[in-house]
VEXDREN-2710 file (C-alpha; in Angstrom, 1 decimal):
% VEXDREN-2710
k/r/px/py/pz
1/UNK/-6.1/11.4/-12.8
2/UNK/-3.5/11.2/-15.5
3/UNK/-0.6/8.7/-15.5
4/UNK/2.7/9.5/-17.9
5/UNK/5.3/7.2/-18.3
6/UNK/8.9/8.3/-18.6
7/UNK/11.3/5.5/-19.2
8/UNK/11.5/1.6/-18.7
9/UNK/14.7/0.1/-17.8
10/UNK/16.2/-1.7/-20.5
11/UNK/17.5/-4.8/-18.1
12/UNK/14.4/-5.3/-16.3
13/UNK/11.0/-4.3/-16.2
14/UNK/11.0/-1.5/-13.8
15/UNK/9.2/2.1/-14.9
16/UNK/9.5/5.4/-14.0
17/UNK/6.1/7.6/-14.4
18/UNK/4.1/10.3/-12.5
19/UNK/0.7/10.3/-11.7
20/UNK/-1.3/13.4/-11.9
21/UNK/-4.2/14.3/-9.0
22/UNK/-6.5/16.6/-8.2
23/UNK/-4.3/16.6/-5.0
24/UNK/-0.8/16.8/-6.4
25/UNK/1.4/14.8/-8.6
26/UNK/3.2/11.1/-7.3
27/UNK/6.3/10.3/-8.9
28/UNK/6.2/6.4/-9.3
29/UNK/7.7/3.9/-8.2
30/UNK/6.3/4.9/-5.2
31/UNK/5.6/3.7/-1.7
32/UNK/2.1/5.0/1.0
33/UNK/2.4/5.0/4.0
34/UNK/-0.5/3.7/5.7
35/UNK/-3.1/5.6/7.7
36/UNK/-5.8/3.5/8.6
37/UNK/-8.1/5.5/10.6
38/UNK/-7.2/8.9/9.9
39/UNK/-3.7/8.8/11.1
40/UNK/-0.4/7.2/10.1
41/UNK/-0.3/6.0/13.6
42/UNK/2.3/7.9/15.8
43/UNK/3.3/10.3/12.9
44/UNK/2.2/14.5/12.7
45/UNK/0.8/15.3/9.2
46/UNK/3.5/17.7/8.7
47/UNK/6.5/14.7/9.5
48/UNK/4.9/12.8/6.9
49/UNK/5.1/15.6/4.5
50/UNK/8.4/17.0/5.3
51/UNK/10.3/14.5/6.8
52/UNK/9.1/11.2/5.5
53/UNK/8.5/13.1/2.3
54/UNK/5.0/11.0/1.6
55/UNK/3.4/11.8/-1.9
56/UNK/0.5/9.5/-0.9
57/UNK/-1.1/7.6/2.1
58/UNK/-4.1/5.5/2.4
59/UNK/-7.0/5.6/4.7
60/UNK/-9.1/2.4/5.1
61/UNK/-12.9/2.0/4.2
62/UNK/-13.6/-0.5/6.9
63/UNK/-12.3/1.2/10.2
64/UNK/-13.3/5.0/9.1
65/UNK/-17.0/3.7/8.2
66/UNK/-17.0/2.4/11.8
67/UNK/-15.2/4.7/13.2
68/UNK/-15.7/8.0/13.4
69/UNK/-18.0/7.2/10.3
70/UNK/-19.8/8.5/7.7
71/UNK/-21.7/11.3/9.0
72/UNK/-18.7/13.3/10.9
73/UNK/-16.4/12.0/7.9
74/UNK/-19.4/14.0/5.6
75/UNK/-19.6/16.9/8.2
76/UNK/-15.8/17.7/7.9
77/UNK/-15.9/17.7/4.6
78/UNK/-14.0/14.4/3.8
79/UNK/-10.7/12.7/5.0
80/UNK/-8.4/15.8/3.5
81/UNK/-9.7/18.5/5.7
82/UNK/-10.7/16.2/8.9
83/UNK/-7.3/14.7/8.9
84/UNK/-5.8/17.9/7.6
85/UNK/-4.0/16.6/4.8
86/UNK/-3.5/18.2/1.2
87/UNK/-2.2/15.7/-0.6
88/UNK/-3.1/12.4/-2.7
89/UNK/-5.1/9.6/-0.6
90/UNK/-5.9/6.3/-1.5
91/UNK/-8.8/4.2/0.1
92/UNK/-8.7/0.6/-0.1
93/UNK/-12.2/-0.8/-0.7
94/UNK/-12.5/-2.8/2.6
95/UNK/-12.4/-6.3/1.2
96/UNK/-9.3/-7.0/2.7
97/UNK/-10.5/-6.4/6.4
98/UNK/-13.6/-8.7/5.2
99/UNK/-11.3/-11.4/4.5
100/UNK/-9.5/-10.7/7.6
101/UNK/-12.7/-11.3/9.5
102/UNK/-13.2/-15.0/8.3
103/UNK/-14.9/-16.2/11.5
104/UNK/-17.3/-13.3/11.6
105/UNK/-18.1/-12.9/7.7
106/UNK/-20.6/-14.5/5.2
107/UNK/-19.7/-14.0/1.3
108/UNK/-23.0/-13.9/-1.1
109/UNK/-23.8/-12.3/-4.7
110/UNK/-25.1/-9.0/-2.6
111/UNK/-21.8/-8.9/-1.1
112/UNK/-19.8/-9.5/2.7
113/UNK/-21.8/-9.4/5.5
114/UNK/-19.6/-9.1/8.5
115/UNK/-19.6/-8.8/12.5
116/UNK/-17.8/-5.3/13.6
117/UNK/-14.7/-6.3/15.8
118/UNK/-15.3/-3.5/18.1
119/UNK/-19.2/-4.3/18.7
120/UNK/-20.2/-7.1/17.1
121/UNK/-22.8/-5.1/15.2
122/UNK/-23.6/-6.6/11.6
123/UNK/-22.7/-5.1/8.6
124/UNK/-23.0/-5.5/4.8
125/UNK/-20.8/-4.2/2.4
126/UNK/-21.5/-4.4/-1.3
127/UNK/-19.8/-3.1/-4.1
128/UNK/-22.0/0.0/-4.1
129/UNK/-21.9/0.4/-0.4
130/UNK/-18.1/0.6/-0.4
131/UNK/-17.9/2.6/-3.1
132/UNK/-20.4/5.0/-1.6
133/UNK/-18.0/4.9/1.6
134/UNK/-15.0/6.0/-0.5
135/UNK/-17.1/8.5/-2.2
136/UNK/-18.2/10.1/1.4
137/UNK/-14.2/9.5/2.4
138/UNK/-13.2/11.8/-0.8
139/UNK/-10.3/9.7/-1.7
140/UNK/-8.3/10.6/-5.1
141/UNK/-7.7/6.7/-5.7
142/UNK/-10.7/4.5/-4.7
143/UNK/-10.3/0.5/-4.7
144/UNK/-13.0/-1.7/-6.5
145/UNK/-14.4/-4.0/-3.8
146/UNK/-13.2/-7.8/-4.2
147/UNK/-13.1/-11.1/-2.4
148/UNK/-9.6/-11.7/-1.8
149/UNK/-9.3/-15.7/-1.2
150/UNK/-7.4/-17.3/1.3
151/UNK/-3.7/-19.1/0.5
152/UNK/-3.9/-21.8/-0.4
153/UNK/-7.1/-22.2/-2.0
154/UNK/-8.6/-24.9/-4.3
155/UNK/-8.9/-24.0/-8.0
156/UNK/-12.5/-24.0/-7.8
157/UNK/-12.6/-21.6/-4.8
158/UNK/-10.1/-19.5/-6.5
159/UNK/-11.9/-19.5/-9.9
160/UNK/-15.1/-19.0/-8.3
161/UNK/-13.8/-16.0/-6.1
162/UNK/-12.2/-14.7/-9.2
163/UNK/-15.6/-14.3/-11.3
164/UNK/-17.5/-12.9/-7.9
165/UNK/-14.8/-10.2/-8.2
166/UNK/-15.4/-9.8/-11.4
167/UNK/-19.2/-9.6/-11.7
168/UNK/-18.5/-7.1/-8.5
169/UNK/-16.2/-5.0/-10.3
170/UNK/-19.1/-4.3/-13.4
171/UNK/-21.2/-2.9/-10.6
172/UNK/-18.5/-1.4/-9.1
173/UNK/-17.9/0.7/-12.4
174/UNK/-21.6/1.0/-13.2
175/UNK/-22.1/2.7/-9.4
176/UNK/-19.2/5.1/-10.2
177/UNK/-20.5/6.0/-13.8
178/UNK/-24.1/6.9/-11.9
179/UNK/-22.8/8.8/-9.2
180/UNK/-20.3/11.8/-8.7
181/UNK/-17.8/12.9/-6.2
182/UNK/-19.0/14.7/-3.1
183/UNK/-16.2/17.3/-2.6
184/UNK/-15.4/18.8/-5.9
185/UNK/-12.4/17.0/-7.0
186/UNK/-12.1/13.8/-9.2
187/UNK/-11.9/10.2/-7.8
188/UNK/-10.4/7.3/-10.2
189/UNK/-11.3/3.8/-9.7
190/UNK/-8.5/1.0/-9.8
191/UNK/-10.1/-2.5/-10.6
192/UNK/-8.0/-5.6/-8.3
193/UNK/-7.0/-8.3/-10.2
194/UNK/-7.6/-11.7/-8.3
195/UNK/-6.9/-15.6/-8.8
196/UNK/-4.9/-16.7/-6.4
197/UNK/-1.3/-18.9/-7.3
198/UNK/-3.3/-19.9/-10.6
199/UNK/-1.2/-18.5/-13.3
200/UNK/-4.4/-19.1/-15.9
201/UNK/-6.2/-17.3/-13.6
202/UNK/-4.5/-14.6/-13.0
203/UNK/-3.8/-14.0/-16.8
204/UNK/-7.7/-13.8/-17.5
205/UNK/-8.4/-11.8/-14.6
206/UNK/-5.7/-9.3/-15.6
207/UNK/-7.4/-9.5/-19.1
208/UNK/-11.0/-8.7/-17.8
209/UNK/-9.7/-6.0/-15.7
210/UNK/-7.9/-4.4/-18.3
211/UNK/-10.9/-4.3/-20.5
212/UNK/-12.6/-2.4/-17.9
213/UNK/-10.5/0.6/-19.1
214/UNK/-10.0/2.2/-15.5
215/UNK/-7.5/4.8/-14.6
216/UNK/-5.2/2.0/-13.1
217/UNK/-5.1/-1.0/-11.7
218/UNK/-4.4/-3.2/-8.8
219/UNK/-3.0/-6.5/-8.1
220/UNK/-4.6/-7.8/-4.9
221/UNK/-4.7/-11.6/-3.3
222/UNK/-0.6/-11.7/-2.6
223/UNK/1.7/-11.3/0.6
224/UNK/-1.3/-13.5/2.4
225/UNK/1.2/-16.5/3.1
226/UNK/2.2/-17.7/-0.3
227/UNK/5.8/-18.7/-1.1
228/UNK/7.6/-15.4/-1.6
229/UNK/8.6/-17.1/-5.2
230/UNK/4.9/-16.9/-6.0
231/UNK/4.6/-13.5/-5.4
232/UNK/7.5/-12.7/-7.4
233/UNK/6.0/-14.9/-10.3
234/UNK/2.7/-13.5/-10.0
235/UNK/3.6/-10.0/-10.2
236/UNK/5.4/-10.3/-13.0
237/UNK/2.7/-12.4/-14.9
238/UNK/0.2/-9.5/-14.1
239/UNK/2.5/-7.0/-14.8
240/UNK/2.9/-8.3/-18.7
241/UNK/-0.6/-8.2/-19.4
242/UNK/-1.9/-5.3/-17.6
243/UNK/-1.7/-2.3/-19.2
244/UNK/1.5/-0.4/-19.9
245/UNK/0.0/3.1/-20.3
246/UNK/-1.8/2.6/-16.6
247/UNK/0.0/2.4/-13.1
248/UNK/0.2/-0.9/-11.6
249/UNK/0.0/-0.9/-7.9
250/UNK/0.5/-4.1/-5.8
251/UNK/-1.2/-4.2/-3.0
252/UNK/0.1/-4.9/0.8
253/UNK/3.5/-5.4/-0.4
254/UNK/5.9/-5.7/1.4
255/UNK/10.0/-5.3/3.1
256/UNK/12.4/-3.2/1.3
257/UNK/13.6/-6.4/-0.3
258/UNK/10.4/-7.2/-1.8
259/UNK/9.6/-3.6/-3.2
260/UNK/12.6/-3.4/-5.2
261/UNK/12.2/-6.6/-6.6
262/UNK/8.7/-6.2/-7.6
263/UNK/9.6/-2.5/-9.4
264/UNK/12.2/-4.4/-11.1
265/UNK/9.2/-6.4/-12.6
266/UNK/7.1/-3.6/-13.7
267/UNK/5.1/-2.5/-10.6
268/UNK/4.4/1.4/-10.0
269/UNK/2.8/1.4/-6.6
270/UNK/3.2/0.0/-3.1
271/UNK/1.8/-0.1/0.6
272/UNK/2.3/-2.0/3.6
273/UNK/2.1/-2.1/7.2
274/UNK/5.5/-3.4/8.0
275/UNK/7.6/-0.3/8.2
276/UNK/5.4/1.1/10.9
277/UNK/4.2/-1.6/12.6
278/UNK/7.7/-3.4/13.1
279/UNK/9.4/0.2/14.1
280/UNK/6.7/-0.1/17.3
281/UNK/8.4/-3.0/18.2
282/UNK/12.1/-2.1/17.9
283/UNK/12.8/-3.3/13.9
284/UNK/14.7/-0.7/12.0
285/UNK/15.1/-1.1/8.3
286/UNK/18.6/0.3/6.9
287/UNK/20.8/-0.1/4.0
288/UNK/23.4/-2.3/6.1
289/UNK/20.7/-4.7/7.3
290/UNK/17.7/-4.9/9.4
291/UNK/18.2/-3.7/13.1
292/UNK/16.5/-5.1/16.2
293/UNK/17.3/-1.8/18.5
294/UNK/15.9/-3.6/21.6
295/UNK/19.1/-6.0/21.2
296/UNK/21.5/-5.1/24.0
297/UNK/24.4/-5.0/21.7
298/UNK/23.5/-1.4/20.9
299/UNK/23.3/0.1/24.3
300/UNK/26.6/1.9/23.8
301/UNK/27.0/2.2/19.9
302/UNK/26.9/5.8/19.3
303/UNK/26.8/5.7/15.3
304/UNK/23.9/6.9/13.5
305/UNK/20.6/4.7/12.5
306/UNK/21.8/4.2/9.0
307/UNK/24.9/6.1/7.8
308/UNK/23.6/6.0/4.1
309/UNK/20.2/7.0/4.6
310/UNK/18.8/9.6/2.5
311/UNK/16.2/12.1/4.1
312/UNK/15.5/9.9/7.0
313/UNK/15.8/12.5/10.2
314/UNK/16.1/9.8/12.9
315/UNK/19.6/9.2/10.9
316/UNK/20.9/12.4/10.9
317/UNK/20.0/13.3/14.5
318/UNK/19.9/10.2/16.7
319/UNK/22.3/7.0/17.3
320/UNK/21.2/3.5/18.0
321/UNK/22.2/3.6/21.8
322/UNK/19.3/6.8/22.4
323/UNK/16.7/4.4/20.4
324/UNK/17.8/1.7/22.4
325/UNK/17.3/3.4/25.7
326/UNK/14.2/5.2/24.4
327/UNK/12.6/1.6/24.4
328/UNK/14.3/0.2/27.3
329/UNK/12.7/2.8/29.5
330/UNK/9.4/2.0/27.4
331/UNK/9.5/6.0/26.4
332/UNK/6.9/6.8/23.4
333/UNK/9.6/8.9/21.5
334/UNK/10.8/5.3/21.0
335/UNK/8.2/4.2/18.4
336/UNK/7.9/7.3/17.2
337/UNK/11.2/8.0/16.0
338/UNK/11.5/4.7/14.6
339/UNK/8.3/4.9/12.8
340/UNK/9.7/8.5/11.1
341/UNK/12.8/6.5/9.7
342/UNK/11.4/3.5/8.8
343/UNK/9.2/5.6/6.6
344/UNK/11.3/7.7/5.5
345/UNK/13.9/5.3/4.4
346/UNK/11.1/3.4/2.5
347/UNK/10.5/6.8/0.7
348/UNK/13.9/7.4/0.2
349/UNK/14.4/3.7/-1.3
350/UNK/12.1/4.3/-3.9
351/UNK/13.1/7.7/-4.7
352/UNK/16.7/5.9/-5.1
353/UNK/15.1/3.6/-7.2
354/UNK/13.4/5.9/-9.5
355/UNK/16.5/8.2/-10.0
356/UNK/18.7/4.8/-11.2
357/UNK/15.4/3.5/-13.7
358/UNK/15.9/7.0/-15.5
359/UNK/19.5/6.9/-15.5
360/UNK/19.4/3.3/-16.9
361/UNK/21.0/1.6/-14.5
362/UNK/18.6/0.4/-12.4
363/UNK/19.4/-3.7/-12.6
364/UNK/22.6/-3.0/-11.5
365/UNK/21.9/-1.0/-8.3
366/UNK/19.2/-3.4/-7.4
367/UNK/22.1/-6.2/-7.6
368/UNK/24.3/-3.9/-5.2
369/UNK/21.5/-3.2/-2.9
370/UNK/19.7/-6.0/-2.3
371/UNK/22.3/-7.8/0.0
372/UNK/22.1/-5.2/2.6
373/UNK/18.7/-4.9/2.7
374/UNK/18.2/-8.6/3.4
375/UNK/20.8/-9.2/6.1
376/UNK/20.2/-8.8/9.7
377/UNK/22.7/-7.4/12.1
END
């Protein structure tokens, strides 16, 4: 994997670059749709490529390990072939899912033992097994196995957890050096910064991770309940310390406004379930504001979903009244079209951000678009 940085905004830390993988190029800043179990829920792969204009998608190590399992995954030739997606894929490590199973898991030096949410069976994720699973999945970018501390955490817990994540990272790096990809394309390891909301721990974690000299770096442990100001402060702090010549990935963030703010702080890559999950409940993101399409006020509103959206298929073809009707009658097409709209909107937004970074007026553009992105209609 290679990363080329083209331009950094003069009035902010926003960056425009390109990541090159064996499955194609990714123009940054980029948003990555989440395809948890081999699918971005309700969206066909052709729609992801042609209408959403996704350049990279995510797969979930925990869920794919449980179903369909690695025997099936390897027999298929990896996730790219299994789901018929020829673009880049990033897999998480399973660490966040283990974190979310707090009542079903036990963390030791070896790794995390957890009970399956499906049948209660017991499993162990270690740095080696997590990376082994990601080798079998065949993602272009794989994540180091880490512990994600809850918010709030005591300083002692956050520090102990950070050091555990660092020790696990050394094992991840060793495993990647000692093993080979399974399907003929390269895989890049991204370490993950931890340290909860403590600035000095975050700085130490960034310095440790930078010292591992991996192809890219990730900022984890945010969007777990901390105040929004903490997210922005820590993102900026980490971007100031992490290497400038490698992509920076902020995990699990966030709303359109969150993404624009964090692009301005130096983040290159984002993922979040919000655009697809909220779409299934009738929440649509637009340049003018956030719409709850199930509200009766949209019943006879025949304007397009988003008059200013760039490339969003539903914006060009369907009205608010039609989407309202589909949700009201529980038609499956409603959540599907809403998901397409939201994902296309996110991708259009980061493309527009990139254009303004390259033009040199990102900071002014950000101030212009933020008010509309944050208001509810």
